[in-house]
N, C-alpha and C positions, 0 to 999 in steps of 0.2 A: 614339955607340955605347953610352953608359951607359944611356940610356932603354930601348932594346930588351932589354938584359940584365936590367934591373929587371922589365920586363913578363914576360919569360920565367920569372924566379924566382917571380913572383906566380902565374902559371899552374901551375907545377910544385907550388907550395905548396897551391894550391886542389885540384889533382888528388890529391895525397897525403892531404889532409884528407878528401876524399870517399871514398877507398879505406879509410881508417881508420874513418870513420863507418859505412861499409857493413858492416864486419866486426862492429861492436858493435850495429848496428840489427837489429831483428826484422822479419819480414814481417808484413804486416797482411792480414786477410781479412774481408770483410763478408758473411757468409752469411745474416744475417737472424735468427739465434738463437744464444744462448750455448751453446757445446759442453759437454755433460755427459758425464762418464765414470762408469762403474759398476763396482763390484767384484763378484767372483763371489759369487752368492747374494743380492745386494742387490735389494730389491723394486722393481719397475717397474709403474706403473699405466697403464692404457689409458683414454683419454677418448673420449666419444662426442659427435658433432656432430648437427645436425638431419638428419632423413630428407629426401632430395631426390629429385626425379624430373624427367627431361627431358620427360615427358608433360604434367605439370600446372604445373611451376614454382612449386608451393606447398610450402614447407618445413614439416615438422611435427616436434614434439619426439620424441626417441628413446623416451621413456617414455610416449608416447601409445599404444604397443602393449604387450601383456602380456609384457614382457621382465623378466629378473631384475634386482632392485635391489641396490645395494651394502649391506653390513652396517650401515654408519654412516649410511645415508640418502643421498638425492640432494643433491649440492652443485654449484652452478653455478660455473664458472670465470670469472675476471675477463675481461670482454670490452671491447674498445675501441669507439669510435664506429662505425668502419667495419664491424666484425663485426655490431653490432646492426642497422645499416642493411641489411646483406646477408641478415639473417634467421638468422644462425648462433646456435645455442644449445648451448654446449659444457658437458657435465656429466661428472661422474665415472662410472665403470662398475664392475661387479663383477669385470671381467677384470683379473687381475694376474699378473705373471710374476716369476721369480727369475732374475737375470742368469746366463746360461750354464748354466742347469739345465733340461733337457728334462722336461716334465710333461704329464700327461693328467688333467684335473680335472673334477669335477662342480660345477655351479652351483646349479640349483634345478629344481623341478618346479612348474608352474603349477597353479592350481585348475582344475577343469573349465571349458573355454572357454564363455563365455556367447554368446548369439545376437548381441549387439552386438559382442563381441570377434571372433567369426568373420567377421561382415560387414566389420569394419574391416580385418582381416588380408587377406581376399580382395580388398578394394578396393585396398589398398596393393600387393598382389601384381600385380593387373591393371594398375595405373598405373605399374608398373616402379620402385617406390621402392627407393632404395639406402640401406643403413646405412653411415654414415661414421664410421670410428674413427681415433684419433690416438695414436701412441706416440712419445714424445720429439719431438713437433712434426712427425712424419712421418705423412701420411695412409696408411691401409691400401691396398695395391695388390693387385688381382686380375688374374690372367692367364687368358685364355680363347682358344679357337680358333674362328674363324669363317671358313667356306669355305676351310679349309686355311691361314689366315693367323693368326698369333699376335697378339692385340690385348691392350692393357692398359686397365684401368678402375680408378678409385678407388672403394673401398667394395665391398659385396656386396649382392645382392638380398634383400629381405624374404622372398620365397618364389618359387616358380616353378610354371608350369603346363605339363606335358609337351605336345608337339605332338599335337593330336587328342584330348587327354585332357579329362575333365570335372572332375576333382578338382584342388585346389590343395595344394601342399606347402610347409611352412614350413622355413626354414633354422634349425636348432637345434644344429648342431655345427660348430665353426670350427677349422680347422687353420692355425695361425699359423707362419710362418717369419720369424725375426728375424735379419737379417744384422748381424754385429758385426765390428768391427775393433779389434785391440789397439793401444791408444794408446802410442806409443813415446817421447813426451816431446820431440819436436823443438822447436827454438828458434823457435817461431812464436807470435806474439801473435794472439789471435782476439777480435775485437770484435763484439758482438752487438747487434742492434736489435730482437729479437723479443719475445715475450710474457714471457720470463723476465727481461727487462731487459738492461742493458748490463754486460758483464763482460770481463775480460782474463785469459788464461792466459799466464803468463810463466815464465821459468826458475825462479823461486822456488817456483812451484806445481807443479813437475814431479811430485814425489812424491805430493802430494795428488791430482793429476789422473790419475795412472796408473790404468789399468784398461781397460775396453772401451767403445768408442763404438758407438752404434746407427746403422748406415748403410743399413738397408733394413727394410721392414715389409710382408710379403706375407700374404695370407689366401686360404685355399681353403674355400669354404662347402659344407656338406653338409646333407642332411636324413636323419636317422636315427630310426627308431622304437624307443623304449625301452619296457621294461615298467614302468609307473608304480608298481606295488606294490613292486618292488625298489628303484627309484630314490628313492622317498620315505623310505626308511630311511637314506639317506646324508645327510651334512651338507655345507654349502658348502665347497668346496676339498678334499673327499675325493678320493683317487686312484681313477681308473676305468681299465679296460683301453683301450688305444688302438684306435681303429676306423678302418677304411678306408671311404671314401665309397661307399655302396651304389649299384649301378646298377639294381637291381630296385625297382620302385615299391612292391612289397609291404613292403619293408624301410624305406621312407621315411615320415616323419611327415606325415600328412594333416591339413589344416585342416578340422576338423569340430566341430560342437557337442558338448559334454560330453567332448571329448578332453582329456587332460592331457599337456602338452608338457614334456619334460625337456631342459634346456640343458646342454651340455658343451663343453669345448674342450681342445685340446692345443697345445703350443708347442714348437718346435724352434729351437735357436740354431745358426746356421751361420757359421763364420768366413769373412770376405770380404776381398779385396784392395782394395775400394773405400775411399777415404779420406773422412774426415768432410766436408771442403770439397766433395767431389764427390757427396755422397749424394742431392742433388736432381736430378742429371743424368737419372736414369731417368724423372722426372716431367716434365722440361722438354725432352725430345727435340724438336728443332725439325725438323718435317717440312715439306717443300715450300719449302725455302729458295730454290730456283730461281724459284718463283712470286713471292716477295718481290722478288728482283732484277729479274725481268721487269717488275714493277709500277714499280720505281724507274726502270729504263731507259725505259719507256713515258712516265713523267712527265717525264723529262729531255728527251725528244723534243718533248713539248708545250711545255716551257719554252723550248727553243731556237727553236721555231717562233714563239712569241709574242714572245720577245726580239728576233727578227728584225723583226717588225712594229713593235715599239716603237722599235727602232733606226732603221727607215725613217722613222717619224713624227718623231722628234727631229732626226735629222741631215739628212734630205732635205727633207721637207715643211715642217716648222716653221722650221728654220733658213733654208731658201731663201726662204720667204715673208717672214720677219722681215728678212732682208738686203735684199730688194727694197723692202720697206715703209720701212725706215730710210734708204735711199739717196735717196728722193724728198724734194723740198721740201714745204712745207706745202700749197701750192696743188695740187701733183700728188697729195699724199696725200688731200686732200679729194675730188679728181676720181676717184682710185682707189677711195675708199670707196664711191662711188656704183656702181662697176662690180664691186667685190668681192662674193664670197659666201662663206659658211662661217663658221668660228669667229671671224674678225676682226670680223664684223658684230655679234656678241653681246657685245662688250666692255663695253657699258653695262648689261648685264643678267646677266652670268655670275655675279656675286656677290650677286644679289638674294636676299632671305631666302626659304628654301624653305617649302613648306607643312608644318605640324606640326613646326616647328623644335625645339620642346621635346622631342617624342618622339624626334627624330633624335639630339639630344644625349644623351638618356638611354640609347638603344640603343647608341650608340657607346661611352659610358662602360662599360656592361655588357659589351660585346664586348671591350674592352681588358682588363677584369678576367678574363673567361673565357679569353681567349687567353694571358694571363700565367700563369693557373693551369695550363693545359694544358702550356705550355712548361716551367715549373719542375718540375711533377710528372713529366713524361716524362724530363727530363734527370736528375733524381735516381733515377728507376727504371732508366734506362739505365746509370747508374753503379753500380747494385747496392744502393742504400740502401733500396729497397722490395722486399725479397725476398718470394716467395710463402710462405716460411716464416712471415712476419709477417702472419698473416691479418688482412685489413681495414686494413692499414697504408697501402696505396695510397689507398683511399677517404678514410681519416682525414686523410692528408696533403693530398689535393686540397681537402678542405673547409677545412682550416686555412689553406692558401695562398690560397684564394679569399677568406676572411674578411680576411686581412691586405692583400690587393691591393685592398681597398675604397678605399684612399688613392689608388691609380693611377686607379681608375674615376672617383672624384670629381673629380680633377684634370683628366682628359681631357674629361669631360662638361661641366664648368663652363667650362673654357677655350674649348671649342667654342661653348658658349652665349654667352659673352662676345664671341667673335669675330663671331658672327651678329648679335647685338643691339647690339654696341658699348657695352654697359654691364654692370656686375656685378649689377644689380638682379635679384632673384629667384633668386640662386645657391643659397640654402638649399632652396628648393622643388625645384630640379634635383637637389641632392645627396640629398634624401630620396627623390625618385622613382627615382634610380639605385639606392639601397640597397634599395628595395622591389620594383623591377620584375621582374627575373629570379627572385630568391628567392621573391617572391609567387606567380609562375606555378608554380614547382616545389612550393611549399607547398600550393597548391590541388590540383594533380594528385596529389601524394602523399597528401593527406587523403582524396580520393575513393578511391584505390587501397587506402588503409589500412582504410576502412570495409568494402571488399570482403574484405580479408584477415581482418579481425576476424570477419566473418560466416562465413568458412571455418575459423576457429580455427587459423590458420596461425601458426608462429613468425616468419614474415616480417612480421607486423603490428608496427608500432612501438608500444611501450608509451607511456602518457601521460607518464611521467617523461622519456622521450627527447624527446618534443615540447617539454617545458619546457627541456630542455638546449639543443636546437636554437634555440629562440626566444631563450634567454639569449645564446647565441653570436652570434645575428643582431643583436640590439639592443644588446648590450654591447660587441661588437668591430667588427662590420661597419659598422653605422650611424655610430658616432662617427668611425671612420677615414675613411669616405666623406665625412662633413662636414668633416673635417680636410683631405682632399684637395681638396674644393671650395673651402675657404678659401685653400689654397695656389694654386689655379687663379685666384682673383681677384687675387692678388698677382703672378702671373707677367706677363711682358711680353706685351701683347696682340699678336695677329697682325693686321697692317695689310693691308687690301686694296690691291693695286697700282693699281687703277683705280676711278673713281667710278661709282656706280650711277645710271642715269637715273630720273627721277621716274615716267615713264610706261613700263610694260613693253612690250617689243617683241613683236609678234605672231609666234607660231611657225608656220611654213609647214605646210600639210597634208602628210601622208605617205601613201605607198601602203600601208604596213603598220603596225600598231600597234607602238609602241616597246617595250611589255612583252614582245612576242614575242622580240625581240632579247635582252632582259634574261634571260628564262627560258632561252633557248638558250645564253647565256654560262655558265650554271651547269654545263653538261655537261663543260666542260674541267676545272674543279677536281674534279668528281666522278670523272673518269677517273683522277686522281691518287690518289684516296682509296679507291675501291670494293674493290680486292683486299684491302687491309689491313682494311677494314670487315668483310669476310666472316670473317676470322680473329677479329676482336674479338667479333662477334656469336656465333660458335661457342663462344668461351671463356665468354661470359656465359650463353648459353642451353643449351649442350650439356655444360656442366660440364668443359670443357677448360682446361688452364693456358695463359695467354697470357704469354709472357715474352720476346718479341722486341722489347723496347723500343728497341733500337738501330735496327732497321728503322723503327719507329714515329716515332722522332725525325727520321730522314731524310725520311720521308713528310710530317711536319709542316712541315719547312723547305721542301720542294718545294710543299706546299699553299699556304704563305704567298706564295711567289714567283709561283705561277700565279694566285692570287687578285688579287695586285697588278697583274700584267700584263694580265689579262682586264679588270679595272676601268678601267685607263688607256686601253686600246684602245677599249673601249666608250664611255667618256666623250668621247674624241676624235671618235669617229664621230657622237655626238649633237651635239657642238658644230659639226661640219662641216655638218650639215643645219640649223643655226641654232636648235637646241633648247637653250636656256639653262637648262632645268629639269633639271639633271644630278645634283643632290644625292642624291635617293632612288634614281635609276637606277644611280648608281655604287655605292650601298650594296647594292642587290639584285642587281647584276651578278655579284658574288662570293657574296653571301648566298643566292642562289637554289639553291646547291649543296645546301642543307638540304632542299629539296623532293625532290631526287633521292635523298638519303640516306633520307628517310622512306618514299618509294615503294620503294626497295630493301629497307628493313626489312619492308614489307608483303609484298614478293616473297619474302623469306627466310622469313617466317611461312608463306606458302602452299605453297612448294615444298621448303624445307629443314627446316621444323619440322612436317612432316605428322603426326608423332606427338603434337603438342600437342593436348590434348583439353579440351573444355569452353569455354563462353563466358568464365568467370572468368579462365582462363589467357590467352585471347586479349586480354581487356581489359587485363590486367596488362602484357602484351607491348607493346600499342599505347601504353599510358600512358608506359612507360619510353622507348619509341622516340620519342615526341613530345617528352619532356624533352631527349633527346639531339639531336634535330633543331633545336629552338629554340636550344640552346646553340651548335650549329655555325653556325646562321644569324647569331647575334649576333657570334660570333668572326670568321667570314669576312667578314661585312658590314662590320665595323669596319676590317679590313685593306683592303678595296676602297675604302671611303670615304676613309680617311686618305691612302692613296696617291693617289687621284684629286684630293683637295683640294690636296695639295702639287704635283701635276702642273699643275693649272689655275692655281695661284698662280704657279708658275714660268713657265708659258706666257704669261700676261698681264702679268707683271712685265717682260717683254722688249718690250712694245709701248709706243711713245711716244704719249701722249695729252695734248692741251692742256686 
């Protein structure tokens, strides 16, 4: 009786300890940026990002157009690797507010517009370019009504052309609405991972942090015709009368040569019940959640169907055949071998070295690296560590994870090479090939696209300095770690084949239909798991929408891995049953062929969903990036299918008794 009472006391002590700790602990929140509180009258600056368009997908600098410049000159904000790769160029702007002070201010009046400036403004207007502004790390949001439905956009247009009109009008007056929430100093610790760095607000900082939080940033764009003679007498930030957006075109500012454009803005602060942790909810409204669940249920049905086939293969066909085979004596086995057909007849050839074995080892190593990168990045994003508030953080994190997973790629590729060859000789060449194969393909494609972007003078073009940074990361981190992984692969326990390989290869019987047809058909099942989520991902990349349903994406990734494994196992078994012992590459492409359907779907998306995309430059950029995505998917899914099939074949033939 003593022991139970001691155990009960321990449980009660643990429970009381947890209660006490919960009273003194603070809640943690990972919003992606450090919360900033402002006092009344404190100056707030607005930043501007690159001009973007869903028509061209070519970003341009904000100051490539004749806009007002700040008094102290243009200063670039610090940008991370992901922002540079995405073509973001964040600069300071002349727009500045005073917390909780409503104002209507004058900025500047341009010189008479030159022919080149008019041509550029008209072109940017026709291409539907948007001006992107950032306040306290929140993008400016614009609400509009289309067909009676209220829709939201980030940014505002450079200008507009009225329906049936021949003139273009520039947006030169902005009405800002800043939603603020009074910070009450609750006992909540807030950890940030955004561009402002990591910080904590605790009980000790309550007084210092008291003030107003910015929880919303909305903009209403207008075109207003001012008298340039009166406006040029004003200085920057002089007060001007508040104006309402004119509906008459005669009162709007036309884009015309020798016109002088005056820029003004007004700001209104509105108190809101939105709390700071929830301020991104307006941007991340998840629409179509039923579609995501439908995709997952559809994938689960495919998985259960394939699992049933695998179950039948293992428990009925394979086990039954093995049991019959093992119950016979040697003479009966020899007689049975003459009568048998199927996978048991290729026992002496099933582990024969495949064609292009070095390339297979390299591609499997790269696939392990890409799959690991995708899994780690999506898990961290699903947990909230890669918030959209941290622009470029997801892409930066993916690159860093990929670099450090070089050790896994080298290990997997060299160990497979050692298994195929039976020796570690040549492992350095394999490691070097692994570290250069996929990055080399990406480097070549990006270089070609970069020359196109340079020719278009787009901010999406990578600067030479970034090329050197990427090359340094590649050769100083990825290559050494891949070589280290390859070295560890040579020291690992080798995988021993369960059966001996005959010296003379067995002839493969002729088939009624080519085997590659079956391999290509197998890719439709993994694609069925992926294609709905693929639509949302493509929309977020090319239509400027936020994608933040990483929980769904994580589930889809898990389902994709399972489907790829099952498809490859079933197809490998089917090939072995028709005495086709050349299963290595077929197993790889059975699941890897999903990349072909992904690429074809991307082309379909370009033709039918991106009809507004204009010009051959935009189409080439789209196809180039889609090709990189398809190659990465092929390597990742191919590695899943091959490794699963390899262990399936190893298990299958390790159960056969051979003298």
